[in-house]
Phi, psi and omega in degrees: 000140178213158179237131181235123180286133181278155185279068174274121181238122185274092178256012184065028174266138181275346181217122174200164180217157179205164179253155181212148176264123177248106176053044175088001180241127182277131175237153174250132181248126174250129179247131179234130179267130175254109183300323188300318180243015175053051182224139171273143177235146184251133164244128183249130181235159171277182183297334179276003179079012176284129183287126179264315179219143184226138172061044178273122177292135179270114182235148180286141173059039177252114177285144176068027183301314177270324182305319186291339180262345190279140169279164179305134174092350182287308179231070190292340187234021179174196186208168173255130180242141175252126187226132175275107185293350178264001181061031176263354183061031176285141169284158175293131179243178179299326180273329188255347183292129184089353178246274180278335179246128182234164174244143183228149171260126180255113180265138176258005176278152178277000000 
């Protein structure tokens, strides 16, 4: 099992995307901020930009956050976890995401 921090950069952009490698498979992550409820949402795409999962709210300390929405084969060896590194259990907000609150890929592969 391993934990890989995702490249969340707080540039005060409400919409951005980046790619990351999950167990040898490249995925594109699109992050969209919702002002109304102060929540970030994740859209997960494959390398060809096909949407695999859409509009998943990113919440702190939720096990199986992506896994529970995924069909077989989308995230076969892990999940994405959001963690408040200051141990305050804050969900990611416009101001703290990428700073005090980070996202990680949790691989269950050896």
